[in-house]
C-alpha positions, 0 to 999 in steps of 0.5 A: 500500500502507498502511504502519503505523508503529506497530502497538500493537494487535498488540503490535508496535512497527514504528517505524524498520522498513522497510515490508517489515519492518513487514509481516513483523512484522504477519504474524508477530504475527497468526500467533502470535495465531492459534496461541495461540488454537488457530485451525487452520493447515491445511485438513486440520485442519478435515477438508478432504480433498485430493480436495475441493480441485478442487471448492472451487477451482471454487466459489471462482472462481464466487463473486460476490466473485471479480470484485472481486479486484484481481488476475486469477485462475483456477481453477488459481491458486485450486487452487494456493493451496488445495494450499499451505494443505492 
C-alpha cells in the first residue's frame, strides 16, 4: 500500500498520522470535495432504480476490466456493493 505523508493537494496535512489515519483523512477530504461540488452520493440520485441493480451487477462482472481486479469477485459481491451505494 502507498502511504502519503503529506497530502497538500487535498488540503490535508497527514504528517505524524498513522497510515490508517492518513487514509481516513484522504477519504474524508475527497468526500467533502465531492459534496461541495454537488457530485451525487447515491445511485438513486442519478435515477438508478433498485430493480436495475441485478442487471448492472451482471454487466459489471462481464466487463473486460473485471479480470484485472486484484481481488476475486462475483456477481453477488458486485450486487452487494451496488445495494450499499443505492
